[in-house]
Residue, then its C-alpha position, 0 to 999 in steps of 0.5 A: m295322566i293321573d296325579f296319584s298325589k291327589l289321593d287324600k291320604t286321610i281317607h285312603e287308609k282302609a279303616r277311614l275309607g270304610i268309615m267315610t263310605l258308610l257315612a256317605s251311604r246315608t244322610n242320617a247319622w251313624p251311631f258309634q256302635d253301628l259303625k263298630l259292628e259294621l266295620e268289625m273294629s275295636d272301640g279304641n281303633l275306631i275312636t282313633h280313626l274317627r278322631t283323625l277324620e274329625q280333626a280333618g273336618y271330614i266328619s262331626g260327632e254329636k254325643l247324646t245323653g238321655d234316659g238310656r246309655p249315652q251314644t255318639l252319632y257321626i255324620l259327614t260334614k259338607e267338607g267331608r262329602k266333597a273330599f270323599e267325592d274328590y277321592l272317588a273321582i280319582l279312583e274312577q280315573i285309576l279304574n278307567l285307566g286300568k280297563 
């Protein structure tokens, strides 16, 4: 039987699941503006969810400054990738049960 309590509530929220999915989709970091455009979120909403994921240790952000406009790049941490894979494994169990 599936233990639904193992679904990670930090990831399970729609916006955070979107962020985690995008960050897991490639090995390079995502700029804040690209995440914002892809997820169609406001700055404030995206920042709130990014902070939650950072506090959980699932993502890390690096602020870059230079000649142009400063930007922050986000990437999954090793812990975040493991948590995301565990989350997907439980979803897969749920999907298989429903077939």
